[in-house]
VEXVO-345564 format. One line per 5 residues: number of its first residue (from 1); for each residue x, y, z of C-alpha. Coordinates in steps of 0.2 Angstrom, whole numbers, plus 2048, in hexadecimal, padded with zeros to 3 digits. Layout:
BEGIN
NUM = X:Y:Z  ... .
***
This chain:
BEGIN
1 = 78A:7DF:829  77E:7D3:831  77A:7C5:825  786:7CC:818  796:7C4:812 .
6 = 7A5:7CC:81B  7AF:7D6:80F  7BF:7E1:810  7C6:7EF:805  7D8:7EF:800 .
11 = 7E3:7FD:7FA  7F3:7FC:7EF  803:804:7F3  812:80B:7EA  815:802:7D9 .
16 = 803:802:7D4  804:812:7CB  802:814:7B9  800:823:7AD  7ED:825:7AA .
21 = 7E7:81D:7BA  7D6:825:7BF  7D4:82F:7AF  7C3:827:7AB  7BC:82B:7BD .
26 = 7C3:83D:7BC  7BB:840:7AB  7AA:838:7AF  7A7:83D:7C1  7A7:84D:7CB .
31 = 7AA:844:7DB  7BB:83E:7D4  7C0:84F:7CE  7BC:856:7DF  7C8:84A:7E7 .
36 = 7D6:84E:7DB  7D3:861:7DD  7D4:85F:7F0  7E4:856:7EF  7EB:864:7E3 .
41 = 7E6:871:7F0  7F1:868:7FD  800:864:7F2  800:874:7E8  802:86C:7D7 .
46 = 7F7:862:7CB  7F8:850:7D0  7EA:84B:7C4  7F4:851:7B5  803:847:7BB .
51 = 7F8:838:7BD  7EF:839:7AC  7FC:841:7A1  80D:841:7AA  81C:837:7A6 .
56 = 81E:826:7AE  82F:82B:7B6  826:83A:7BE  817:830:7C5  823:823:7CC .
61 = 82C:82F:7D7  829:82A:7E9  823:83C:7ED  816:83C:7DF  811:829:7DE .
66 = 80C:828:7F0  7FF:837:7F0  7FA:832:7DE  7F5:820:7E3  7EC:825:7F3 .
71 = 7E2:833:7EA  7DE:828:7DB  7D7:81A:7E7  7CD:826:7F1  7C6:82E:7E1 .
76 = 7C0:81D:7DB  7B8:81A:7EC  7AE:82A:7EC  7A7:825:7DB  7A2:814:7E2 .
81 = 799:81C:7F0  790:829:7E4  78A:81B:7D8  787:80C:7E3  783:814:7F4 .
86 = 78C:813:805  787:801:807  792:7FC:7F9  7A2:801:803  79C:7FA:814 .
91 = 7A8:7ED:81A  7B0:7E4:828  7C1:7EB:827  7CE:7F4:81B  7E0:7F1:817 .
96 = 7ED:7FA:80C  7FE:7F4:807  80B:800:80E  806:811:807  7F5:809:805 .
101 = 7F3:809:818  7F0:81C:817  7E3:81A:80A  7DA:80D:815  7DA:819:823 .
106 = 7D2:827:818  7C5:81A:813  7C2:815:825  7BF:828:82A  7CE:828:835 .
111 = 7D8:835:82B  7D2:843:81F  7D7:843:80D  7E0:853:80F  7EA:84D:81D .
116 = 7EE:83D:815  7F4:845:805  7FF:851:80F  807:843:81A  80A:836:80B .
121 = 812:844:801  81E:847:810  820:834:812  826:833:800  832:841:802 .
126 = 83A:83A:812  83B:829:80C  844:82F:7FC  850:839:807  854:829:811 .
131 = 856:81F:801  862:82C:7FA  86D:82B:809  873:819:805  874:80E:7F5 .
136 = 865:802:7F8  856:7FA:7F1  84A:7EC:7F1  84A:7DA:7EA  83B:7CE:7E8 .
141 = 83F:7BC:7ED  833:7B0:7E4  832:79D:7E9  838:79C:7FA  82F:79B:80B .
146 = 82F:7AB:816  83B:7A2:823  848:79E:815  848:7B0:810  84B:7B6:821 .
151 = 85A:7AA:823  861:7B0:813  860:7C2:819  869:7BE:829  877:7B6:81F .
156 = 878:7C4:813  878:7D1:820  88B:7D0:822  88B:7DA:812  880:7E8:818 .
161 = 86E:7EB:81F  861:7E0:817  850:7D9:81D  83F:7D3:818  834:7E2:813 .
166 = 824:7DA:80C  81C:7CA:810  811:7CB:801  80B:7B9:7FF  812:7A7:800 .
171 = 821:7A6:7F5  822:7B9:7F3  82D:7C3:7FF  835:7D4:7FC  846:7D8:804 .
176 = 84D:7E9:807  85F:7EE:80A  86F:7F5:804  874:7F0:7F3  883:7E5:7F7 .
181 = 878:7DB:803  86A:7DA:7F6  877:7D3:7EA  87C:7C5:7F7  869:7C2:7F9 .
186 = 867:7BF:7E7  875:7B3:7E6  86F:7A9:7F5  85D:7A8:7EE  863:7A2:7DE .
191 = 86E:795:7E6  85E:78E:7ED  856:78D:7DC  84A:79C:7DF  849:7AC:7D7 .
196 = 84E:7BE:7DC  848:7CD:7D2  84F:7DE:7D5  840:7EB:7D7  840:7FC:7CF .
201 = 83F:806:7DF  84A:814:7E5  84E:80D:7F6  84D:800:804  83B:804:80A .
206 = 834:7FB:81A  846:7F8:821  851:800:82E  859:80A:820  849:815:821 .
211 = 84E:81B:832  850:82D:82D  83E:82D:825  837:825:835  83E:833:840 .
216 = 837:840:835  826:838:833  824:835:845  823:847:848  817:849:83A .
221 = 80C:83B:83F  80B:841:851  803:851:84B  7F8:847:83E  7E5:849:842 .
226 = 7DE:838:844  7CD:833:84B  7C6:821:84F  7C5:817:83F  7B3:813:83A .
231 = 7B8:801:835  7C8:7F8:83B  7D8:7FA:830  7E4:7EC:830  7F6:7F3:834 .
236 = 804:7ED:829  810:7ED:837  808:7DF:841  7F8:7DA:837  7ED:7DF:846 .
241 = 7DE:7EA:845  7E0:7FC:84A  7D2:809:84D  7D8:815:85B  7E2:824:856 .
246 = 7F1:820:860  7F3:80E:85A  7F0:814:848  7FF:821:84A  80A:814:852 .
251 = 807:808:844  80B:815:837  81B:81A:83F  821:808:841  81C:803:82F .
256 = 82A:80E:828  838:803:82E  82E:7F3:830  828:7E6:824  817:7E5:81C .
261 = 80F:7D6:822  802:7D4:814  801:7C1:815  7FD:7C1:827  7F1:7D0:825 .
266 = 7E7:7C6:818  7E7:7B6:823  7E0:7C0:832  7D2:7C6:827  7CF:7B4:821 .
271 = 7CF:7AE:833  7C2:7BB:837  7B6:7B5:82A  7B9:7C2:81C  7B5:7BA:80B .
276 = 7B3:7C8:7FF  7C1:7D4:7FB  7C1:7E4:7F0  7D1:7EC:7EA  7CE:7FE:7E6 .
281 = 7DB:808:7DD  7E7:806:7CE  7ED:7F5:7CA  7E9:7E3:7D0  7F9:7DF:7DA .
286 = 7EF:7DC:7EA  7E2:7D1:7E1  7F0:7C6:7DB  7F8:7C4:7EC  7E8:7C0:7F4 .
291 = 7E5:7B2:7E7  7F6:7AB:7EB  7F2:7AB:7FE  7E1:7A3:7FC  7DA:79F:7EB .
296 = 7C8:79D:7F2  7C5:7AE:7F8  7BB:7BA:7ED  7C5:7CA:7E7  7BF:7D7:7DB .
301 = 7C7:7E7:7D4  7C2:7F9:7D3  7CE:802:7C7  7C3:808:7B9  7B2:80F:7B7 .
306 = 7AD:7FF:7AD  7B2:7F4:7BC  7A5:7FC:7C7  797:7F4:7BE  79D:7E2:7C4 .
311 = 7A7:7E6:7D3  79D:7EE:7E0  78B:7EA:7E5  781:7EF:7F4 .
***
């Protein structure tokens, strides 16, 4: 990277899925088909069929959407490498939003594709089990400072467990909690002239209500084969770089019940001189968040074959 502009690769999390994602890569490139086939072999069902021709409701299930987004993102990366060469994906660091942290670790060579597919499928299963145990959800708060949302959560906590789940960008914070507490959050947010939007998710992710999932995932992650990452990965839990196997596992365990510190993660990359960002995977959510954190940073998307012509260059 000497003499080159520092760049980072970003990978989306749950919610980015859409029926048809990755189809053009699959149809045009053997490299992409191989990635989906390897995933199918791990899962025991046709993930590509669900991604391309399944029902939206099926693809949106937590146990399906998590491996689907990861596999689609990696398939796109493999085509990038094949067409543009390894230099096209050389970077200073990688970072993924929630589920996307696992994609970032595959990209960084710390975890194999097969192991990642297996672990995120289990992650989705355990997260859903936790969600089913108590009526809960997530609410996006728009137009308030992080500190104001934290105070609101404290006030609403008399009605049940509630906390910040995602620090996405200035003015956009997502809150997780029990439904009654979220109703109180919405009232308090609106009383301050801001906006609260209930999200279409099945549970209170990145909160203490995921404690059961954390227990089950801890034993799974302790057995996960992890090697030293070839490039640093920014961990959601503390916005710090991780490379060593044990610190990677610790970050993944903590992530389940802790907030995603996306704003802080991007700010740390800015501090270290990263100027170019590439979001690889379905959707453009992370690109939008990045522009709200710093409009001056360059960000490009790889989500279609056509986008490859303009996005990545050696």
